N, C-alpha and C positions, 0 to 999 in steps of 0.2 A: 972353335966355332967361327965361321965366317959370316953367318947370318943369325939374327936373334932367335928365330924359331927353328933352326936346324935341328933335326932329330925328332920333331913333332909331326905326327901323322894325322891327317884330317880325312875323314870319309865324307864326301859331299854328295848328298842325295837331292840337293836343291835344283830348282829350275827357274827359268825366266831371269829376274834381276836381283831381288833383295838378297836371296841366299847366295847365288853365285858371286855377287860383288863382295860379300863378306868373306867367302872362302878365297877369292882372288887376293884380297888384302892379306890374308894369312900366308898365302903362297908367295906374295911379293917380298915378305920378310923371312922366307926360308922354309916354311912348312911344306912337307910333302903332301900335296892335296890330290887325293884320288877321287875323281868324279865318277860316281856310280850312275850309269845312264840306262834307259830302257834299251832293250836289245833292238838292234837295227835302226830305230828311229831317233833315239837319244833324247836330249833336252828339248822341250817344246819350242824353245827360242830358236832352235836350228831351222825351224820352218817359217820364221818371221823376218821381215826386212823392211826397209824404207824405199819408197818410190819404185817398188817392184824391181830393185836392182840388187845383185848378189856379187860376192867376191869370188873370183875364180870359177864362175859358172853356177855354183850351188852352195857356197858357204855364206852364212848369214852374218852381216856386220853386227847385228844386235847380239848374237851369240858370241862372236869373236871379241867384242868389247869387254865382256865380263868374265872371260874364262881362260885368261893366260895363266901361266905358271901352274898348270894342272896336268895330271895324267888321266886318261879315260879308260874305264872298263865298262862294257855294255853287257848287262846280265839279265837273264830272266829271273826277276826277283821272286816270282811265285813258285818256281820249280824247286824241288828238294835239293837238286845239285846246286842251283843258284843260291839257295839259302845257306848251303854249306860253305860256299865261297865267301858270302858276305859275313857269316859268323866268324870265319877264319880271319877276315880283314878286321873285324871288330876286336878280336883278341889283341891285335897289334896296334890298334888306333888309340889316339889320345882324345880326339874331338870328333863329334858327329854333328853335321848341320843338315837340317831338312826344312822345307817350307811347303809340304803338302797341306791340304786342309786338315784341321785337327781330327785325329782318330785314324787317319789312313795308315800311317806307319805302324800303329798298334795292331790294326787288323791284319797287316801283312806279317806280323811277328817281329817287327823291328822297333817297337816302342822303347821308351827309356827303361822301364822295368824289365823288359825282355833282355835288352842288351847289357844292362847293369849286372845281370846274372852271369854273363859271359866275361865282362870286364868291369869290375866294381869301381875302378878309378876313372871311368869314362866321363867326359864332359859332353853333354848332349844338349844342343841348342835347336829349339823349334821356333821358326819365324812364321807367323801367320798374319792374316789380314786384320782380324778383330780381337784375337785372344782365343783361348781354347775352351771357353765357356761363355754363356750369356745369350741374349736374344738374337744376335747376329751370327751365331755359331755355324749355321748351315748356308749362310750367304757366301758368294764368291768374294774374295778380298783382292783388291787391286789398287794401284797407286792413285788413279783418278778418283776412285770411289772414296779412298781415305782422305784425299784432298777435300772432297765435298763434305763428308760428314764432320771433319775436323774444323771446317770453316776457312781453310786455307784459300779456297777459290774466291773468297770475298775480301781478300787482302790486296789483290793486284787489280790493275785497271782502274777505270773511272766509275763514279757513282751510277751513271746511266748505262754502263756496259752490261749489267747483269754479272753473273759469276764468270771469272776469268781463270782458267787453269794455269798453274805454274808450268812454264814451258820446258820442263824436264821432269823425269820421274823422281822428284826430290824425296817423296815419302819413302819409296823403296831404298834410296841411297842413305837416308838418315837412319832408317831401321837397320840397314846393313852395318853402319857405323856403330849403332847401339849394340848390335849383336857381337861385333868384334870387341867392343869395350867390355861387355859382360864375359865373353870367352877368355880374354886376357886376364881379367880379374879372377876368374875361376881357375885358370892355370896357375896363377900366383898362389892362390889359396891351396891348391893341390900340392904345389912344391913344398909348402910348409906343413901340410897335414896328411898328404897322401889320399885325400878324399875327393872324389869327383862329385858332379852335381848336374841337375837339370836346369836349363835356362829356357825361358819363354819370352819372346819379343813379339811385338805386333805393329803393323803399319799405323793403326789409329792412335795408339799411345805415343808413338814417335812423332806423328804428324802434329799432335797437340803439343808435345814437349818442345818442338822447335819454334812454336809460337808462344813460349812461356812468358816473354816480356809483355806481349799483348794481353794474354789472359790474366797475368798478375794485375795489370792495370785495370782491366775490365772488372774483375771480380773484387778487387779491393777498393777501387775508387767508384765503382758503379757507373762508369761512363762508357758507353759503347763507342767503338771506332766507326766513324763514317768516312767512306772513301770520298776523295775530292772529285771534282769534274775537270781537273787539269792533270798534267803529268807530275804532280807531287808524288814522291816515291813511296810513301807509306801512309796508311790512314791516320796514324797518330802523329804525324809530323807536320810542322809548320813550314811555310816558305822560308828559304828558297829550295829546300831539300827536294830534288827531283830531276827530271830530264828536260832539256831545252834544245829546240831546233836552232842550228846555226845556218850560215849561208850555204854550207856544203855537207851537213851531216847533223850530228847531235853531240851534246856534252851532258854530263851529269854533274850536279853541284850538291855536295853533302853539307855537313854542318859548317857554318862560318859566321862570324859576327856580321850582322846586317850592315853596319857602318862600313865595314871593309869592302863588302860587295858593292855598296853604293859608290865608293871611290873608284873601284875597278870599272864599273859601268859608266862613270862620269855623268851621273844624272842625280843632282841634289834633290829633285822633287820626290825621289823615292824615300827620303828621310821621314816622310810622314807616316811610313809604316813601321818605324823603328820602335816596336813594342811587342813583347812576346805573345800577348793575347791577340793583338791585331794581325801579327804574322800567321797565326793559326786561323783566326776567324775569316780573314780575307785572303786566304792562300790562293784561291783560284784567280781572283782579281790580280793579285801580286804576280802570280806565275805569268799571266798574260802580259802585264807591263814589262816584266823582265825579258820575256821571250822576244818582244818587239825589238828590243835593243840588241839582244844576242844574235838575232837573224841578220844583223847588218855586217857581221864579220865572219870569217871562216873559223872552222874548228881550231886549227893550229894558231890562228891569231888570238883566239880567246884563251887557249891553253897558255900561251906565252904571257898574256896580260895577267890572268888570274893566278898563275903560279908565282908570278913576281910579287903578288900580294899575299902569298901563302894561303890562298883559298883552296879548299879541298875540291878539286875538279878533276875530271877524267874524260877522255874521248869515249863515246859509245861505239864499240866495235860490233860489226856484223860477225857472225860465227865464221864466215869465210875469210875474214880479215885477221882473226885472232892469232893464227900461227905466225903472222908476219909482225906482230907487235914486238917492239924492241925488248921489253922486259920478259915477254914470253919466250923469245928466242934466247935471251941471256940465261933464263932459268932452265933451259933444255927441257921444256915442258912436253914437247912431242919428239918421239924417237922412232927409228925404224927397227923392226925385227923381222925375222924370217918365219913364214908359215909353211908347213909341209906341202900344202897344195897351192897357195896363193903367191908364194915367193915373198918379196919384200912388202910389208904393210906398215903404215904409220899408226902408232898408238900413243895415248897419253902416258907420260912417264909416271913413276911413283912420286906422289906429291909431297914428299918430305925427304930429308937426309938424316943419316945417323953416323956419328963419327967412328964408332967401333964396329957396328954390324949393319952396314948399309944394305938396303933392299936391292934386289936385282931381278930383271926380267930375263928368265932363262928359257922359257917356252912360250910359243904362241898358243892360242886356243887349240885343243886337241881335236882330231877327227873322232868319229863315233867309235869307241872301243879301241882306239889306236894303240893303247898300251896294255891291252888285255893280256896278251901272251906274256909280256914282261912282268906284269903284276902277279899273274898266276905262278910263274916261275919262281918269284920271290916267296910265294906261299908254299913252295915245295912240290908243285905239280910237275910231272914229267912232260916231255914233248908229246908223247903218245896220248897222255891224259888230256892235255890241252887240245890236241887235234880232235879227240873224241867229243869234247865239250863244244867245239865249233861245229862239228858235224851234226850233233843232235840239237843245235841251236839253243844251248844254255848261255853261250856268249856269242857275240858277233864282233868281228874285227875289221875295221875299214883301213885300207892301206892306200898309199899314193900310187896311182897307176903310172 
């Protein structure tokens, strides 16, 4: 074995972000991920982009970010011939991942109980917005909505800002991680028992779980978190924890003994705040006093000074600057791969290393149904049968022109 999940086959019925990120992670460590897409149009994310800009004319950067290391087959899932193809794929599969609204896969004939009859050892993961039962069952589930209901939008920004959305689809990504966590646990259990199982994850539960420190405090101490009116970095933290403007940018300061920071700032008048409760109660006032001093020097000057005192400090990077950060470059965080239509594209690398079974990026995101003929051939279909399925539009295959 060259990769940890080599020999594991995943059928990916998911779209947009949370499901595709989960299956991409499985593909990064060796699983054969077959993305089952809608005929001709594919994943909904293929039609979405930022700034109305596309890669190679019509490829979505949103889709390409979450769908590497996969093969694509585009199938009419409602047709009898399409169902036959999918059921044959299920016979060979180890894992199924889907994130349709609850009940959709069951209505199509692809629910857990349906597919369990075909493959009793299947591991079936459904990722939804709110869960598969309850008062929000028929509501659309999406990252920003989960941020809102979970309270996450009230943890960033300042008191007078109103709700502030987290600037990335964090709920989707955390739920993807939780899905993979559950899938790998289920795989381990199946290795020991031969028994598959159904897994259900949802955005709301994951959004609340990643705030567990906050909720543990709120529910057990009965103290609500109130956001500050300065750039203190967390509603529950005291000064100096937060962001500060310098002469030419920003730095962040995390936990550090107050006396040590006073020495670095060379202002003994700040000693009057050297008390844990005062540092919390007067954090907005303190932030303002500290920032007045920090604005007198450049970011690099403060980094040199504060690091010499072993203060936990960092430069605040704009996203456009991140790839040039020395540690980011050293970690090989961004790499180039080749896309069948776009040529060379930059992607974020696999974010961990493994000594015996390292992950590998072997494929860019697929075109719609790009591997349909290849996958059907593996199922035993002849060239003539595959050509017929294309002609009657049971499958569609996009090729590079």
